[in-house]
Legacy VTK file of the C-alpha trace (Angstrom):
# vtk DataFile Version 3.0
C-alpha trace
ASCII
DATASET POLYDATA
POINTS 397 float
94.496 71.181 120.444
95.002 68.339 117.882
98.825 67.031 117.528
98.669 67.633 113.578
98.191 71.280 114.470
101.092 71.187 117.163
102.618 68.788 114.955
102.846 71.873 111.957
103.650 74.709 114.251
107.087 73.135 115.635
107.956 71.998 111.831
107.397 75.468 110.483
109.659 76.986 113.631
112.186 74.162 112.469
111.676 75.667 108.612
112.316 79.339 109.745
114.973 78.492 111.824
116.742 76.668 109.005
117.436 79.794 106.963
119.539 83.248 107.479
117.052 84.685 110.769
117.163 87.269 113.694
114.105 85.155 115.209
115.205 82.490 117.739
113.458 79.263 119.486
111.292 79.767 122.346
112.533 77.094 124.674
109.767 76.194 126.500
107.227 76.289 123.625
108.217 74.146 120.635
105.813 76.106 118.608
106.469 79.448 118.908
108.984 81.841 117.899
111.301 84.738 119.941
111.086 88.081 118.387
113.728 90.483 119.108
112.207 93.637 119.432
113.176 97.041 118.791
113.127 98.312 122.326
115.436 94.996 123.736
112.082 93.077 124.336
110.941 90.139 122.977
107.913 89.229 121.487
106.507 85.616 121.231
104.873 84.498 118.287
102.988 81.220 118.232
102.461 79.649 114.802
100.267 76.965 115.800
97.572 77.311 112.871
93.775 78.111 114.113
90.922 75.764 114.791
87.821 75.452 112.503
85.498 73.772 110.168
85.406 74.862 106.704
82.108 77.184 105.822
80.731 77.511 102.635
81.694 80.622 100.382
78.173 82.583 101.034
79.246 85.944 99.264
79.242 84.207 95.782
75.426 83.455 95.244
75.007 87.276 95.573
78.195 88.907 93.975
79.224 86.274 91.007
78.984 87.828 87.489
78.617 90.997 88.253
78.784 93.429 85.022
77.578 97.171 86.257
77.684 99.478 89.204
74.270 98.974 89.637
74.562 95.555 89.658
77.741 95.811 92.562
74.989 97.858 94.511
71.772 95.013 94.147
74.426 92.365 95.005
75.537 94.714 98.295
71.838 95.518 99.169
70.786 91.447 98.794
74.024 89.605 100.999
73.014 92.537 103.827
69.730 91.283 104.125
70.525 88.137 104.096
72.461 87.825 107.288
72.480 89.838 110.937
74.555 92.764 111.036
75.555 95.057 113.294
72.792 97.560 112.883
70.011 94.616 113.310
71.289 94.127 116.865
69.048 95.409 119.821
71.030 97.859 121.321
74.506 98.247 118.696
72.899 101.312 117.401
71.715 103.101 120.692
75.463 105.397 120.892
75.668 105.803 117.173
74.549 109.247 115.579
72.460 109.147 112.646
75.054 110.841 110.308
76.378 107.475 109.973
73.098 106.202 107.874
74.525 109.476 106.035
78.143 108.253 106.133
76.522 105.255 104.477
74.414 106.206 101.934
76.541 108.676 100.633
79.447 106.650 99.944
77.115 104.239 98.031
75.662 107.145 96.179
79.178 108.413 95.133
79.868 105.033 93.763
77.342 105.810 90.588
79.811 108.796 89.975
83.315 107.659 90.123
83.125 103.710 90.019
82.971 102.111 86.295
81.247 98.910 85.475
84.700 97.638 84.735
85.626 98.483 88.312
82.045 96.961 89.859
83.645 94.167 87.638
86.842 93.916 89.535
85.086 94.572 93.182
82.245 91.574 92.155
84.708 88.921 91.233
87.068 89.543 94.516
84.450 90.131 96.860
82.620 86.928 95.732
84.799 84.392 96.623
84.950 85.621 100.596
81.477 85.370 102.856
78.932 87.920 102.913
79.826 89.686 106.021
83.720 90.119 104.504
82.341 91.020 101.241
79.715 93.352 102.220
82.483 95.140 104.908
85.141 95.497 101.756
82.544 96.569 99.436
82.236 99.761 102.047
85.376 100.076 102.029
86.856 99.793 97.967
83.827 101.982 97.358
85.090 104.463 99.910
88.511 104.607 99.354
90.489 104.816 96.416
94.016 103.594 97.663
91.777 100.195 98.411
90.748 99.897 94.533
94.138 101.075 93.419
95.781 97.384 94.182
92.999 95.396 92.738
93.800 97.171 89.636
97.135 96.896 88.926
98.245 93.840 90.342
97.515 91.779 87.142
100.282 94.703 85.480
102.659 92.527 87.673
101.282 89.453 88.111
100.171 89.251 91.649
97.216 88.231 93.305
95.573 90.328 95.893
94.156 88.883 99.233
91.977 89.935 102.317
94.200 89.818 105.286
91.723 91.110 107.790
88.908 93.370 108.655
88.784 96.110 111.232
85.506 96.892 112.799
85.438 99.641 115.342
82.437 99.059 118.119
82.586 101.160 120.684
83.057 101.001 124.657
84.022 98.201 126.784
81.557 99.839 129.214
78.315 98.780 126.856
79.915 95.468 126.074
79.560 96.953 122.202
82.734 94.632 121.314
80.785 91.523 123.082
77.912 92.185 121.406
79.671 92.150 118.111
81.907 89.003 118.537
78.211 87.330 119.943
76.850 88.161 116.686
79.735 86.485 114.445
79.898 83.811 116.393
76.161 82.538 116.334
74.894 84.196 112.944
78.505 84.235 110.570
80.355 81.187 111.694
83.310 82.722 112.803
85.295 81.200 115.994
88.396 82.709 118.373
91.683 81.023 117.864
91.825 77.953 120.486
95.681 79.588 120.906
96.077 81.120 123.741
95.904 84.585 124.078
95.213 85.183 119.987
91.475 85.519 120.806
91.960 88.837 122.655
94.045 91.815 122.968
94.301 94.406 125.869
96.287 97.273 124.533
98.391 100.205 126.585
96.660 102.583 124.499
93.517 102.215 126.456
91.329 99.749 123.614
90.893 96.688 123.286
90.050 93.976 120.679
88.766 90.327 119.589
90.246 88.187 116.742
88.386 85.793 114.977
88.856 83.379 112.237
87.300 81.706 109.538
88.155 79.106 106.929
86.041 78.921 103.821
85.502 75.546 101.931
87.346 77.333 99.229
90.730 77.804 100.947
90.293 81.767 101.854
91.493 82.508 105.339
89.128 85.313 106.825
90.377 87.473 109.829
88.364 89.934 111.971
89.671 92.508 114.428
86.865 93.623 116.544
87.779 97.131 118.273
86.656 99.018 121.377
87.778 101.470 123.540
88.150 100.248 127.286
85.583 101.746 129.640
87.839 104.435 131.110
88.962 105.665 128.859
86.498 108.198 126.904
88.940 110.165 125.352
89.979 106.808 122.772
89.010 107.299 119.597
87.755 104.002 118.882
84.040 104.485 120.326
84.034 107.946 118.808
84.927 106.932 115.189
81.980 104.078 115.703
79.202 106.912 117.006
80.847 108.886 113.735
80.650 106.054 111.528
79.286 103.274 112.849
80.291 100.009 112.233
81.306 100.353 109.394
85.197 98.963 109.517
88.241 101.361 110.424
90.098 99.542 107.988
90.431 96.475 105.409
93.901 95.054 105.334
95.152 93.698 101.621
97.984 91.697 100.832
99.561 89.841 98.482
101.392 87.069 96.231
102.635 85.762 93.209
103.566 82.271 91.901
107.295 81.515 90.903
109.174 78.220 90.352
106.300 76.080 91.674
105.075 77.783 94.948
103.346 81.159 96.283
105.341 83.410 97.943
104.666 86.833 99.320
105.240 89.551 98.107
107.587 91.953 100.275
105.654 95.422 101.902
108.720 97.741 100.015
107.622 96.398 96.902
104.066 97.525 98.193
104.188 100.387 99.386
106.362 101.633 96.530
104.105 100.521 94.160
101.737 102.455 95.502
103.391 105.709 95.821
104.108 105.207 92.136
100.449 105.693 91.952
99.956 108.694 93.754
98.920 106.701 96.582
100.849 108.034 99.847
101.916 105.973 102.793
102.313 106.498 106.336
105.207 104.528 108.735
105.518 100.674 108.249
106.094 98.236 111.330
107.443 95.013 111.502
111.023 94.914 110.099
111.986 92.465 113.194
109.966 89.941 112.397
112.010 88.302 109.602
109.138 88.927 107.212
106.638 86.915 108.931
104.132 90.081 109.423
104.921 93.254 108.015
102.480 96.179 107.847
101.607 99.668 107.555
98.450 102.228 106.835
97.736 104.043 103.521
97.296 107.771 104.652
93.744 108.182 105.960
90.633 108.539 103.281
89.770 111.998 105.055
85.713 112.878 105.529
85.628 116.491 105.837
81.356 116.610 106.201
80.923 115.421 109.111
78.282 117.912 111.200
79.183 121.062 113.169
76.850 119.351 115.938
79.161 116.230 116.014
82.472 118.358 115.961
81.390 120.857 118.988
80.390 117.435 120.891
84.294 116.328 120.855
85.807 119.280 121.459
84.312 118.667 124.980
87.102 115.351 124.784
90.346 117.334 123.788
91.384 119.441 120.952
92.466 116.905 118.797
89.635 114.538 118.155
87.823 116.806 116.460
90.495 116.552 113.557
91.219 112.927 113.656
87.748 112.119 113.474
88.210 113.005 109.934
90.376 109.959 109.314
87.716 107.410 107.791
88.277 104.798 106.327
91.951 103.445 106.062
93.358 100.780 103.606
95.967 98.260 105.141
98.874 96.891 103.518
100.191 93.418 104.456
102.891 90.894 103.828
103.269 87.488 105.284
105.885 84.766 104.569
104.223 81.604 102.493
105.181 78.459 103.764
106.703 75.901 101.738
104.307 73.669 99.278
104.872 70.384 101.373
103.762 72.410 104.401
101.360 74.598 103.192
99.519 71.162 102.082
99.601 70.038 105.674
98.228 73.229 106.457
95.514 72.751 103.916
94.614 69.167 105.022
93.991 70.235 108.838
90.810 71.963 106.935
90.313 68.343 104.761
90.744 71.118 101.564
93.288 69.660 99.330
96.109 71.891 98.565
95.942 73.476 95.206
99.898 75.475 94.387
98.141 77.548 91.487
95.000 78.289 93.455
95.231 81.985 94.156
93.052 81.361 97.143
95.274 78.816 98.764
97.971 80.984 100.695
99.387 79.833 103.779
101.420 82.217 105.250
103.292 80.988 108.367
102.143 83.355 110.889
98.567 83.858 111.396
97.741 85.576 114.052
98.824 89.362 114.714
101.456 91.008 117.037
99.907 93.678 119.497
102.905 95.596 119.309
102.331 96.089 115.706
98.655 96.905 115.953
98.786 99.358 118.242
101.345 101.013 116.415
99.265 100.673 112.902
96.170 102.415 115.061
98.506 104.947 116.516
99.399 106.202 113.182
96.148 106.114 111.817
95.373 109.155 113.913
98.125 110.809 113.252
97.705 113.677 110.650
97.724 113.756 107.351
100.991 115.058 106.104
102.633 111.790 107.977
105.362 110.223 105.774
106.933 106.779 105.478
109.985 106.704 107.480
112.344 103.770 108.830
112.039 101.450 105.685
LINES 1 398
397 0 1 2 3 4 5 6 7 8 9 10 11 12 13 14 15 16 17 18 19 20 21 22 23 24 25 26 27 28 29 30 31 32 33 34 35 36 37 38 39 40 41 42 43 44 45 46 47 48 49 50 51 52 53 54 55 56 57 58 59 60 61 62 63 64 65 66 67 68 69 70 71 72 73 74 75 76 77 78 79 80 81 82 83 84 85 86 87 88 89 90 91 92 93 94 95 96 97 98 99 100 101 102 103 104 105 106 107 108 109 110 111 112 113 114 115 116 117 118 119 120 121 122 123 124 125 126 127 128 129 130 131 132 133 134 135 136 137 138 139 140 141 142 143 144 145 146 147 148 149 150 151 152 153 154 155 156 157 158 159 160 161 162 163 164 165 166 167 168 169 170 171 172 173 174 175 176 177 178 179 180 181 182 183 184 185 186 187 188 189 190 191 192 193 194 195 196 197 198 199 200 201 202 203 204 205 206 207 208 209 210 211 212 213 214 215 216 217 218 219 220 221 222 223 224 225 226 227 228 229 230 231 232 233 234 235 236 237 238 239 240 241 242 243 244 245 246 247 248 249 250 251 252 253 254 255 256 257 258 259 260 261 262 263 264 265 266 267 268 269 270 271 272 273 274 275 276 277 278 279 280 281 282 283 284 285 286 287 288 289 290 291 292 293 294 295 296 297 298 299 300 301 302 303 304 305 306 307 308 309 310 311 312 313 314 315 316 317 318 319 320 321 322 323 324 325 326 327 328 329 330 331 332 333 334 335 336 337 338 339 340 341 342 343 344 345 346 347 348 349 350 351 352 353 354 355 356 357 358 359 360 361 362 363 364 365 366 367 368 369 370 371 372 373 374 375 376 377 378 379 380 381 382 383 384 385 386 387 388 389 390 391 392 393 394 395 396
């Protein structure tokens, strides 16, 4: 790990602790903060930036200049063919039901019914800033979920920039190494890397699942994060492997956040503001988490998009795993709203300098969150809320 990465982490800790905060210094690690959790235990937050070489913005070649729905769908298909995706990997589709292809074909076909050319241009402009992997997965989510598209549509009204934060891909079971196969493809063919920070490359959850976390920074300054999920080998009822069986490798959720530029610096739009704004647009919100991080990382799911079209033969097979599974399997796509507190301009300049990228404060892609990783406690919380019923309302704001 470079001294520059360490030094920035130390100064980020000092910046956070210089203001009013409930967070504490970690006496054993000057680049970490300690977070008092609601249950009385302490969680650690490491502020050391991940190490990576900037990668090309490969999606722009396909999505630049999109003007129509047909143009967006053509760009999607061309981008999908340009690199190996999960469906191209040996063994990856062995336990995925053929319905997964019908599901994907259906959401693409429905786009011709509800999507306008203006919407297609909006989507193309946004995903064109990414790599082809994130662009393809994001298009699938945006075409399926009206909630995802709503924030992109209304953000200009408030002067907000909408940022991609992360994608979660549901990969099956550790018994078959399903996530490991996907991770290898992402590292070998798409240029993703695990963090060099211990513990920020793999999470094991008490709920019976695990996740690999991968990162990339593009030459345009866009940071991409991927959550690659799978069920534990000894937990046959855990939901992720069944989501994979039904929906393949479409994203479990797309996570987005927003910032605004004011008084010469970029600041985060708070989660509460995002929630209330989307609720005013008719988007139902679930139970948020992260208040105890003093705005370093706040997260919430919108109400899941329900898929009522799962074939009866799949439903019958799922009954053998438990009564609840047949219902929660309908939670096909989710939008996660995220808010991450931004660095000061001086520290943001140093952050981008780690990747030899000149910092431009007013560049919408030059968002520099103080904390770039995930808290396992929060990840487990949002997954739990994603399998709750559709009537769950927001609480504990």
